[in-house]
C-alpha positions as CSV (number, residue, x, y, z in Angstrom):
1,M,-8.4,89.5,36.3
2,C,-6.4,86.3,36.3
3,G,-8.0,82.9,35.8
4,I,-7.7,79.9,38.1
5,V,-8.6,76.3,37.2
6,G,-8.1,73.1,39.1
7,Y,-9.2,69.4,38.7
8,I,-9.1,66.2,40.6
9,G,-10.9,63.1,39.3
10,N,-10.7,60.3,36.7
11,K,-9.9,62.4,33.6
12,S,-6.6,63.7,32.2
13,A,-6.0,66.7,34.3
14,Q,-4.0,68.5,31.6
15,G,-6.9,68.3,29.2
16,V,-9.4,69.6,31.7
17,L,-7.1,72.4,32.8
18,V,-6.3,73.6,29.3
19,S,-10.0,73.5,28.4
20,G,-10.8,75.6,31.4
21,L,-8.1,78.1,30.7
22,K,-9.4,78.6,27.2
23,R,-12.8,79.5,28.6
24,L,-11.1,82.1,30.8
25,E,-9.1,83.8,28.1
26,Y,-11.7,86.6,27.9
27,R,-10.7,87.8,31.4
28,G,-7.4,89.2,30.0
29,Y,-4.0,87.7,30.7
30,D,-0.4,87.7,29.6
31,S,0.9,84.2,30.5
32,A,-0.4,80.8,31.4
33,G,0.7,77.6,33.1
34,I,-0.4,74.3,34.7
35,A,1.0,71.9,37.2
36,T,-0.1,68.3,37.6
37,L,0.9,65.5,40.0
38,G,1.4,61.8,39.3
39,P,0.3,59.1,41.7
40,R,3.5,59.3,43.8
41,G,3.6,63.1,43.7
42,A,5.8,63.6,40.7
43,A,5.1,67.1,39.4
44,T,4.9,68.3,35.9
45,V,5.0,72.1,35.6
46,L,4.4,73.8,32.2
47,R,4.5,77.6,31.9
48,T,4.6,80.0,29.0
49,K,4.4,83.7,28.3
50,G,1.6,84.6,25.8
51,K,-1.6,82.9,24.8
52,V,-3.1,79.6,26.1
53,Q,-2.5,78.1,22.6
54,E,1.2,78.2,23.3
55,L,0.6,76.2,26.5
56,V,-1.5,73.8,24.5
57,D,1.4,73.3,22.1
58,L,3.7,72.7,25.1
59,V,1.3,70.1,26.6
60,T,1.4,68.1,23.3
61,T,5.1,67.5,23.9
62,H,4.8,66.8,27.6
63,E,1.6,64.8,27.9
64,K,0.9,63.1,31.2
65,S,-1.9,60.9,32.4
66,D,-2.0,62.7,35.8
67,M,-5.5,63.1,37.2
68,I,-4.9,66.1,39.5
69,G,-3.7,69.6,38.8
70,I,-4.0,73.3,38.9
71,G,-3.7,76.0,36.2
72,H,-3.7,79.8,35.7
73,T,-3.8,82.7,33.3
74,R,-1.9,85.6,34.7
75,W,-2.5,89.4,34.3
76,A,0.7,91.0,35.4
77,T,0.7,92.9,38.7
78,H,4.1,92.2,40.3
79,G,6.7,91.7,37.6
80,A,6.6,91.9,33.9
81,P,4.8,89.3,31.7
82,S,7.3,86.5,31.4
83,K,7.7,82.7,31.8
84,R,9.4,83.1,35.2
85,N,6.6,85.2,36.6
86,A,3.9,82.9,35.2
87,H,1.9,80.6,37.6
88,P,1.9,78.0,39.0
89,H,4.7,79.0,41.4
90,V,6.7,76.4,43.2
91,A,8.4,76.5,46.6
92,G,9.7,73.3,48.1
93,N,6.8,70.8,47.9
94,I,4.1,73.5,47.3
95,H,2.6,74.4,43.9
96,L,0.3,77.4,43.9
97,V,-1.9,79.5,41.7
98,H,-3.2,82.8,43.0
99,N,-5.5,85.6,42.1
100,G,-5.3,88.9,44.1
101,I,-2.5,90.8,45.7
102,I,-0.5,90.1,48.9
103,E,0.2,93.5,50.2
104,N,2.8,92.5,52.9
105,Y,4.8,90.2,50.6
106,Q,8.0,92.2,50.9
107,D,8.1,91.8,54.7
108,L,7.3,88.1,54.3
109,K,10.0,87.7,51.6
110,V,12.6,89.1,53.9
111,M,11.6,86.7,56.7
112,L,11.6,83.7,54.3
113,A,14.9,84.6,52.9
114,R,16.4,84.2,56.4
115,H,15.1,80.6,56.2
116,D,17.0,79.8,53.0
117,Y,14.2,80.5,50.5
118,D,15.5,81.7,47.1
119,F,13.1,83.6,44.9
120,R,13.2,83.3,41.2
121,S,10.3,85.5,40.2
122,D,9.2,89.1,40.9
123,T,5.8,88.0,42.2
124,D,4.0,88.2,45.5
125,T,2.6,84.7,44.6
126,E,5.9,83.0,44.9
127,V,6.2,84.4,48.4
128,L,2.9,83.0,49.4
129,A,3.9,79.6,48.0
130,A,7.1,79.7,50.1
131,L,5.2,80.8,53.1
132,I,2.8,77.8,52.9
133,D,5.8,75.5,52.4
134,Y,7.5,77.0,55.4
135,V,4.5,76.8,57.7
136,A,3.8,73.2,56.4
137,R,7.0,72.0,58.2
138,D,5.1,72.2,61.5
139,A,1.5,71.7,60.3
140,D,-0.5,68.5,60.7
141,S,-2.0,68.8,57.2
142,L,-1.9,70.9,54.0
143,I,-5.1,72.7,54.9
144,D,-3.7,73.6,58.3
145,A,-0.6,75.0,56.6
146,V,-2.7,77.0,54.1
147,R,-4.9,78.3,56.9
148,S,-2.0,79.4,59.0
149,A,-0.3,81.1,56.0
150,C,-3.5,83.0,55.1
151,E,-3.7,84.4,58.6
152,M,-0.2,85.9,58.1
153,V,-0.9,87.7,54.9
154,V,-2.5,91.1,54.2
155,G,-4.4,91.5,51.0
156,A,-6.7,89.6,48.7
157,Y,-6.4,86.0,47.5
158,G,-8.1,83.2,45.7
159,I,-5.7,80.2,45.7
160,A,-5.4,76.6,44.8
161,V,-2.6,74.6,46.3
162,L,-0.9,71.3,45.5
163,D,1.5,69.5,47.8
164,T,3.7,66.7,46.3
165,R,3.4,64.9,49.6
166,S,-0.4,64.9,49.3
167,P,-1.1,63.9,45.7
168,D,-4.8,63.1,46.4
169,E,-6.0,66.5,47.3
170,I,-6.2,70.2,46.3
171,V,-6.7,72.9,49.0
172,V,-8.4,76.1,48.0
173,A,-8.9,79.3,50.0
174,R,-10.6,82.6,49.3
175,K,-10.5,86.2,50.6
176,G,-11.7,88.9,48.3
177,S,-11.1,87.0,45.0
178,P,-13.8,84.6,43.7
179,L,-13.6,80.8,43.6
180,V,-16.3,78.3,42.6
181,L,-16.1,74.5,43.0
182,G,-17.9,72.2,40.5
183,V,-19.0,68.9,41.9
184,G,-19.1,65.8,39.6
185,N,-19.3,62.1,40.0
186,G,-15.9,61.2,41.7
187,E,-14.4,64.5,40.6
188,V,-14.1,68.2,41.6
189,F,-13.5,71.1,39.4
190,I,-12.1,74.5,40.6
191,A,-12.4,77.8,38.9
192,S,-12.3,81.5,39.5
193,D,-15.2,81.9,37.0
194,A,-18.1,79.5,36.5
195,S,-17.7,79.6,32.7
196,A,-14.6,77.3,33.0
197,L,-16.9,74.6,34.4
198,L,-19.3,74.6,31.4
199,G,-19.6,71.1,29.8
200,Y,-18.3,69.4,32.9
201,T,-20.9,70.0,35.7
202,K,-23.8,72.3,36.7
203,Q,-23.5,71.5,40.4
204,V,-21.4,74.2,42.0
205,I,-20.3,75.5,45.4
206,Y,-19.5,79.2,45.7
207,L,-16.7,79.8,48.3
208,Q,-17.3,82.8,50.6
209,D,-14.6,85.0,52.0
210,E,-12.3,83.4,54.5
211,E,-13.5,79.9,53.6
212,L,-11.2,77.0,52.7
213,A,-11.9,73.6,51.2
214,I,-10.2,70.3,50.6
215,C,-11.1,68.9,47.2
216,R,-10.8,65.1,46.8
217,T,-12.4,62.6,44.5
218,S,-14.7,61.7,47.4
219,G,-16.0,65.3,47.5
220,V,-15.5,68.7,49.1
221,E,-14.7,69.4,52.8
222,L,-15.5,73.0,53.6
223,S,-14.2,74.9,56.7
224,D,-13.5,78.5,57.9
225,M,-10.5,80.2,59.3
226,A,-11.4,79.0,62.8
227,S,-11.2,75.4,61.6
228,S,-15.0,74.9,62.0
229,T,-16.5,72.5,59.5
230,L,-19.1,74.1,57.2
231,E,-21.9,72.4,55.3
232,P,-21.5,73.2,51.6
233,T,-24.4,74.7,49.7
234,V,-24.6,73.1,46.3
235,E,-26.3,75.3,43.6
236,T,-27.3,74.7,40.0
237,L,-25.3,76.7,37.5
238,E,-27.7,78.6,35.2
239,M,-25.1,79.4,32.5
240,D,-24.9,77.0,29.5
241,L,-22.2,76.2,26.9
242,E,-24.0,78.0,24.1
243,A,-23.6,81.3,26.0
244,V,-19.8,81.3,25.5
245,Q,-19.9,80.5,21.8
246,K,-19.4,83.2,19.0
247,K,-22.3,81.8,17.0
248,G,-20.7,82.7,13.6
249,Y,-19.6,86.2,14.5
250,D,-15.9,87.2,14.0
251,H,-15.6,88.4,17.6
252,F,-17.5,88.1,20.9
253,L,-17.7,91.9,21.0
254,L,-19.7,92.0,17.8
255,K,-21.9,89.1,18.9
256,E,-22.6,90.9,22.2
257,I,-23.5,94.1,20.5
258,H,-26.0,92.1,18.4
259,D,-27.2,90.3,21.6
260,Q,-28.8,93.4,23.0
261,P,-32.3,93.2,21.6
262,D,-32.5,89.8,23.4
263,T,-30.6,90.8,26.5
264,V,-32.7,94.0,27.1
265,E,-35.8,91.8,26.7
266,A,-34.4,89.4,29.3
267,T,-33.8,92.3,31.7
268,L,-37.4,93.4,31.3
269,R,-39.0,90.0,31.3
270,G,-41.5,89.6,34.1
271,R,-40.7,93.1,35.4
272,I,-43.0,95.2,33.2
273,N,-46.5,94.5,32.1
274,P,-47.1,96.6,28.9
275,T,-50.8,95.7,28.9
276,V,-51.6,97.4,32.2
277,H,-48.5,99.6,32.2
278,T,-47.0,98.5,35.5
279,A,-43.5,97.7,36.7
280,R,-42.3,95.6,39.5
281,L,-39.0,94.4,40.9
282,G,-39.2,91.4,43.2
283,G,-35.6,91.3,44.3
284,I,-35.1,94.7,45.9
285,N,-36.7,93.6,49.2
286,M,-38.2,97.0,49.9
287,T,-41.7,97.9,50.9
288,A,-43.7,100.7,49.3
289,E,-43.2,102.7,52.6
290,E,-39.5,102.1,52.5
291,L,-39.4,103.3,48.9
292,R,-41.3,106.4,49.9
293,D,-38.7,107.2,52.6
294,V,-35.7,107.2,50.1
295,R,-34.1,110.7,50.1
296,H,-30.8,109.9,48.5
297,I,-29.8,107.4,45.8
298,M,-26.0,106.8,45.6
299,I,-24.9,104.9,42.5
300,V,-21.5,103.2,42.8
301,G,-19.5,101.7,40.0
302,C,-16.3,101.6,38.0
303,G,-15.6,102.2,34.3
304,T,-18.6,101.3,32.1
305,A,-20.8,100.6,35.2
306,Y,-20.0,104.1,36.4
307,Y,-21.1,105.6,33.1
308,A,-24.3,103.5,33.2
309,G,-24.9,105.1,36.5
310,M,-24.3,108.6,35.1
311,L,-26.9,108.0,32.4
312,A,-29.4,106.4,34.8
313,K,-29.1,109.4,37.1
314,Y,-30.8,111.6,34.5
315,Y,-33.8,109.3,34.3
316,I,-34.0,108.7,38.1
317,E,-34.0,112.5,38.7
318,Q,-36.9,112.9,36.2
319,L,-38.9,110.2,37.9
320,L,-38.0,111.1,41.5
321,G,-37.7,114.8,41.5
322,D,-37.5,115.1,45.3
323,V,-34.6,112.6,45.6
324,M,-31.0,113.5,45.4
325,V,-29.0,111.2,43.1
326,S,-25.2,111.0,43.2
327,V,-22.9,108.8,41.1
328,E,-19.6,107.8,42.5
329,V,-16.4,106.2,41.1
330,A,-15.8,103.3,43.5
331,S,-12.0,103.6,43.4
332,E,-12.3,107.1,44.7
333,L,-15.2,106.8,47.1
334,R,-13.6,104.0,49.1
335,Y,-10.9,106.4,50.3
336,R,-12.9,109.5,50.8
337,S,-14.3,110.9,54.1
338,F,-17.9,111.1,52.8
339,A,-21.1,111.6,54.7
340,V,-24.2,109.5,54.1
341,Q,-27.6,111.1,54.9
342,E,-30.5,109.3,56.4
343,G,-32.8,107.7,53.8
344,T,-29.9,106.7,51.5
345,V,-30.1,103.7,49.2
346,A,-26.9,102.6,47.4
347,L,-27.1,101.0,43.9
348,I,-23.9,98.8,43.6
349,V,-23.3,98.4,39.9
350,S,-20.9,95.7,38.6
351,Q,-21.2,93.3,35.6
352,S,-19.0,90.6,37.3
353,G,-20.2,91.2,40.8
354,E,-16.5,90.9,41.9
355,T,-15.0,94.4,41.2
356,A,-12.7,94.9,44.1
357,D,-13.1,98.7,44.5
358,T,-16.9,98.5,44.2
359,L,-17.0,95.6,46.6
360,A,-15.0,97.6,49.1
361,C,-17.5,100.5,48.9
362,L,-20.3,98.0,49.4
363,M,-18.8,96.7,52.6
364,E,-18.2,100.2,53.9
365,L,-21.7,101.4,53.1
366,K,-23.1,98.3,54.9
367,R,-21.0,99.0,57.9
368,R,-22.6,102.4,58.0
369,G,-26.1,100.9,57.9
370,V,-26.9,102.0,54.3
371,R,-29.4,99.8,52.4
372,T,-27.5,98.4,49.4
373,L,-29.0,97.0,46.2
374,G,-27.0,95.2,43.6
375,V,-27.2,95.8,39.9
376,V,-25.2,92.8,38.7
377,N,-25.0,90.2,36.0
378,A,-23.2,87.3,37.7
379,V,-25.4,85.1,39.8
380,G,-23.6,83.8,42.8
381,S,-21.0,86.7,42.7
382,T,-19.8,88.3,45.9
383,I,-21.7,91.6,45.4
384,A,-24.9,89.7,44.6
385,R,-24.5,87.8,47.9
386,E,-23.6,90.7,50.1
387,V,-26.2,93.3,49.1
388,D,-29.6,93.6,50.9
389,G,-31.4,93.1,47.6
390,G,-31.1,93.9,43.9
391,V,-31.6,93.3,40.3
392,Y,-29.9,90.7,38.1
393,V,-29.6,92.2,34.6
394,H,-29.7,88.7,33.0
395,V,-27.5,89.5,29.9
396,G,-25.8,86.1,30.0
397,A,-22.0,85.6,29.7
398,E,-20.2,88.7,28.5
399,I,-17.0,87.3,27.1
400,S,-15.5,90.4,25.4
401,V,-13.4,92.4,27.8
402,A,-15.1,95.6,26.6
403,S,-18.6,95.7,28.1
404,T,-21.6,96.4,25.8
405,K,-24.8,94.6,26.6
406,A,-24.2,94.9,30.3
407,F,-24.1,98.7,30.0
408,T,-27.5,98.9,28.3
409,S,-29.2,96.5,30.7
410,Q,-27.7,98.2,33.8
411,V,-29.3,101.5,32.7
412,V,-32.6,99.7,32.1
413,A,-32.4,97.9,35.5
414,M,-31.8,101.3,37.3
415,I,-34.7,102.8,35.4
416,L,-36.9,99.9,36.6
417,F,-35.9,100.6,40.1
418,A,-36.7,104.3,39.7
419,L,-40.1,103.4,38.2
420,T,-40.8,101.1,41.2
421,A,-39.9,103.9,43.6
422,A,-41.9,106.5,41.7
423,D,-44.9,104.2,41.6
424,A,-44.7,103.9,45.4
425,R,-44.8,107.7,45.6
426,G,-47.9,107.9,43.4
427,M,-46.5,108.9,40.0
428,S,-49.2,109.6,37.4
429,P,-50.4,106.7,35.3
430,E,-49.8,108.7,32.1
431,R,-46.1,109.2,33.0
432,R,-45.7,105.6,33.9
433,S,-47.3,104.4,30.7
434,E,-45.1,106.6,28.6
435,L,-41.9,105.1,30.0
436,I,-43.1,101.5,30.0
437,D,-44.1,101.8,26.4
438,E,-40.6,103.0,25.6
439,L,-39.0,100.2,27.6
440,E,-41.1,97.7,25.7
441,L,-40.1,99.3,22.4
442,L,-36.4,99.4,23.2
443,P,-35.4,95.8,22.1
444,S,-37.0,96.2,18.7
445,E,-35.5,99.7,18.2
446,I,-32.0,98.4,19.0
447,E,-32.5,95.7,16.5
448,K,-33.7,98.2,13.9
449,V,-30.7,100.5,14.4
450,L,-28.3,97.5,14.1
451,A,-29.9,96.4,10.8
452,A,-30.1,100.0,9.4
453,H,-26.7,101.3,10.3
454,E,-24.1,98.6,10.7
455,K,-22.8,98.7,7.1
456,E,-22.8,102.5,7.2
457,V,-20.8,102.6,10.5
458,K,-18.4,100.0,9.0
459,A,-17.7,102.3,6.1
460,V,-17.3,105.3,8.4
461,A,-14.7,103.4,10.4
462,K,-12.7,102.7,7.3
463,N,-12.6,106.5,6.6
464,Y,-11.4,107.4,10.0
465,M,-9.0,104.6,10.9
466,Q,-5.9,106.7,10.4
467,Y,-6.6,109.0,13.3
468,D,-4.9,108.4,16.7
469,H,-7.0,110.9,18.7
470,A,-10.7,111.5,19.1
471,L,-13.1,113.8,21.1
472,Y,-16.6,112.5,22.0
473,V,-19.1,115.3,22.8
474,G,-22.7,115.2,24.1
475,R,-25.1,117.3,26.1
476,D,-27.6,116.3,28.8
477,T,-28.3,112.5,28.6
478,L,-25.9,112.2,25.7
479,M,-22.9,113.4,27.9
480,P,-22.6,109.9,29.6
481,V,-23.0,108.3,26.1
482,A,-20.0,110.4,25.0
483,L,-18.0,109.3,27.9
484,E,-18.9,105.6,27.4
485,G,-18.3,105.9,23.6
486,A,-14.8,107.4,24.2
487,L,-14.0,104.6,26.7
488,K,-15.1,101.9,24.2
489,L,-13.0,103.4,21.5
490,K,-9.8,103.6,23.5
491,E,-10.4,100.1,25.0
492,V,-10.5,98.2,21.8
493,S,-8.9,100.4,19.1
494,Y,-6.2,102.0,21.2
495,I,-7.1,105.4,19.7
496,H,-6.7,108.1,22.4
497,A,-10.2,109.3,23.0
498,E,-11.8,111.7,25.5
499,G,-15.5,112.4,26.3
500,Y,-16.8,115.8,27.3
501,P,-20.0,117.6,28.0
502,A,-20.7,119.8,24.9
503,G,-20.9,123.0,27.1
504,E,-17.4,122.3,28.4
505,L,-15.7,122.5,24.9
506,K,-15.0,126.2,25.2
507,H,-13.4,125.6,28.6
508,G,-10.4,123.8,27.3
509,P,-10.9,120.8,25.0
510,I,-11.7,123.0,21.9
511,S,-8.0,123.8,21.8
512,L,-7.4,120.2,20.7
513,I,-9.3,120.4,17.5
514,D,-6.9,120.0,14.6
515,D,-6.1,117.5,11.8
516,R,-4.9,114.9,14.3
517,F,-8.3,114.5,15.8
518,F,-11.7,113.3,14.7
519,E,-14.8,114.2,16.7
520,V,-18.0,112.2,17.5
521,F,-20.8,114.6,18.2
522,Y,-24.2,113.4,19.6
523,L,-27.1,115.7,18.6
524,L,-30.6,115.1,19.8
525,D,-33.5,116.9,18.2
526,N,-35.0,118.1,21.4
527,W,-35.3,121.3,23.5
528,L,-31.5,121.5,23.7
529,Y,-31.0,121.2,19.9
530,E,-30.0,124.8,19.3
531,K,-27.5,124.9,22.1
532,S,-25.9,121.7,20.9
533,Q,-25.9,122.9,17.4
534,S,-24.0,126.0,18.5
535,N,-21.3,123.8,20.0
536,L,-21.0,121.9,16.7
537,I,-20.7,125.2,14.8
538,E,-17.9,126.2,17.2
539,M,-16.1,123.0,16.4
540,N,-16.6,123.3,12.6
541,A,-15.2,126.8,12.7
542,R,-11.9,125.3,13.9
543,G,-11.7,122.6,11.2
544,A,-13.4,119.7,13.0
545,H,-13.5,116.3,11.4
546,A,-16.9,115.6,12.9
547,I,-19.0,112.5,12.8
548,V,-22.5,113.6,14.0
549,V,-24.9,111.0,15.3
550,T,-28.3,112.5,15.3
551,D,-32.0,111.8,14.9
552,T,-32.8,115.2,13.3
553,A,-34.1,115.6,9.8
554,R,-32.7,119.2,9.7
555,K,-29.6,120.1,7.7
556,V,-26.5,119.3,9.7
557,E,-23.1,120.8,8.8
558,A,-20.5,118.1,9.4
559,E,-18.0,115.9,7.6
560,T,-20.1,112.8,8.3
561,V,-23.7,112.6,9.5
562,L,-25.2,109.3,10.8
563,R,-29.0,109.8,11.0
564,V,-30.7,107.5,13.4
565,S,-34.5,107.0,13.0
566,T,-36.2,105.7,16.1
567,K,-39.7,105.8,17.8
568,L,-38.0,106.3,21.1
569,D,-38.0,109.6,22.9
570,L,-36.6,109.5,26.5
571,L,-34.5,106.4,25.7
572,R,-32.9,107.6,22.5
573,P,-29.5,107.8,24.1
574,L,-29.4,104.1,24.4
575,V,-29.7,103.5,20.7
576,F,-27.2,106.3,20.0
577,N,-24.9,104.2,22.2
578,I,-25.3,101.3,19.8
579,I,-23.8,103.4,17.1
580,S,-20.8,104.1,19.5
581,Q,-20.3,100.4,20.1
582,L,-20.3,99.6,16.4
583,L,-17.9,102.4,15.6
584,A,-15.5,101.3,18.3
585,Y,-15.7,97.7,17.0
586,Y,-15.1,98.5,13.4
587,L,-12.3,100.9,14.0
588,A,-10.6,98.2,16.1
589,V,-11.0,95.7,13.3
590,Q,-9.6,98.2,10.8
591,R,-6.6,98.8,13.0
592,D,-6.2,95.0,13.5
593,T,-6.2,95.1,17.3
594,D,-7.0,92.2,19.6
595,V,-10.7,93.1,19.8
596,D,-12.0,90.7,22.5
597,Q,-8.8,90.8,24.6
598,P,-7.3,94.3,24.4
599,R,-3.8,94.7,25.7
600,N,-3.4,95.4,29.5
601,L,-7.1,95.0,30.2
602,A,-9.0,92.5,32.3
603,K,-12.7,91.6,32.4
604,S,-13.2,91.3,36.2
605,V,-10.9,93.7,38.1
606,T,-10.4,92.0,41.4
607,V,-7.4,94.1,42.5
608,E,-7.0,97.8,43.2
C-alpha cells in the first residue's frame, strides 16, 4: 500500500527521504510528499500528485539542509489522488504521514470541528493529525499526545509524526500497518518497508502492534500503549541493494519472471536431498506425531496467494489422501461464521506477510486454537512473527506489483509441507522419490522454457494486442493456472480477462466467445486430454481465437499453438504458468501500460 519514510541524523533529510520513496515506488501510489524541520522548527512541506520524480523536481527548487523529516507515497483511499490529499498532512504544529485507515474519522472530525479545526483534505489522515495536535495541548510530550490519540482511534495505522516544537525527534506508532526502524551511527531511518533502508543500514528494529518509539540522533526509545519501556530487538537485514535493481531488464516484472530458476532453487535449498530422496522443513515446529494427527489443512490467502493455494491443494490431496484440504479467500473468510474441526492446520500465505485480510484471519484462527503456519517471503513481517511456524519462500525482493516468482515458490513450499506430512505418515519411498526428482528438476525446466519460448510468446502477444477481452481455460491442476493467468493479464495489460474450469464453459462462459475475445486454453497430455480436447472443440465451433498452451505432440486445432517440451510430469502446470506470465508481460508492453506499477494496484495491501 502506501509508503512511509523518515529520517533524523546528520545527512540532508530531503535526499534521504526522496531516495527512500523511490525505493517504495513499487508498492503502488498516486501522490508523494515530504516534510522537513529546520533547527528552530521551521517546516518545509513539499507535496505533489503523480510520480516521485515530480517531487524530486520540486525539491531541486526548494532545497533545505534540514536533517529531520518524514515522507510518504499515497495510494488513495479517502479522497481522489490530488496534491491536497497527499501526505504529509499538517494540523497546527503537527506534521503526519500515515498508512492504514481510521474507521471512526468522521466522528472525530465532527468533534474536532467544534474546536476550530478546519479541514482542507478529504482524508482520514488529516483528522488524525488534528487529533494529535488537539491532544498535545494538554500532553507532557509528543509521544504522550500520540499515545493518547491512538487510544481514541478505531482502525489501522502506521504513522510518523513531527512537531515543530520538538525539532529533534520523530515519534512513530504502529497498529496493523508495518513499520521498521533502521539504526545507524547517530541517525535513525524509518520506513514501512525495509527496502527503503538499503544502502543506509542493515541494523533494524521491527515495530510490533501497539508499540511506539521516539527516534532521536541518540537512538530509539521504545514503549507500549501502557507507557511501559521496552527493550528494542535489533536484527540484521538480510536484503541487499542488488535485490532491488533491474539488472539490465526493461522492467522488474520481466526480471522477476527470469529470476524463477534461482528463486525456486532458493526455496528448495536445504529442504530436499535429491541423493537420498528426502524432504525436511525445519521451521514448521511440528513433530511427526503432530503431522500424523492433521485431519484438515486450511489454506488462506488473497489474490495470487489464493491461486497458489488452489494449485497446491491438488498436490496436497494426492499426497495426503485422508486429509481434507480447503482453500479460502481471506477477505471472505474473516467475516464468515465458519467451523474449524479438530486437527486443523492453517497455511497462511502472503508474499508481503502484511496482507490485512490474511492477517485478520490468522489472528481469528489463533484465537480459536488452530495451529498456524506461514508461507511468506518477507522476513520480519507481521504474519511471519505471529504464526506458530512456517516456511520462508526466499524469493528475495519482489518489486513488480504483479507477483510472479512468489507464486511459484509458494506452491513449491506448500508441496514441501505436504511431503513432510506424508513422510510422517509413511508414504512409499517410490512416491517420495518421484516428487523430489521433479522438484529438483523444476529450476532447470523453468530456465529451459524461458529460453525456448520467450521470443515466440513475444510474437504471439503482438498478434493479440488488439483484443480487450480474454478467457483463460484449464482443467484439473491447470484450472488454478488459468485463474492466475487471467489475473496477471488483467493486472498489467488492463485487458478484461476471466479464468474458468474447462468443464464450466458450457455452463455460461461459452456465450462470450466472439471476435472481441481471445482464449488461452491449457491442454495437458494426460488422462484428461480427451475431455479437455472436447472443450477446445466446443470453443472452436463457435469461432474461438484460441491460444493453446500444451505439451502434446498430437495435432491441435487452434489459431495459435504453443508447444511446451518438459521432463516434468506432476509439476507441468508450473512451467505452463511461466508461459502465462510471459504472455501477460508482453501484451502489457505492446499496449504500453505501466508494467511494474499498474494503475490502482498496490503491492502490499494493508487495508480492507
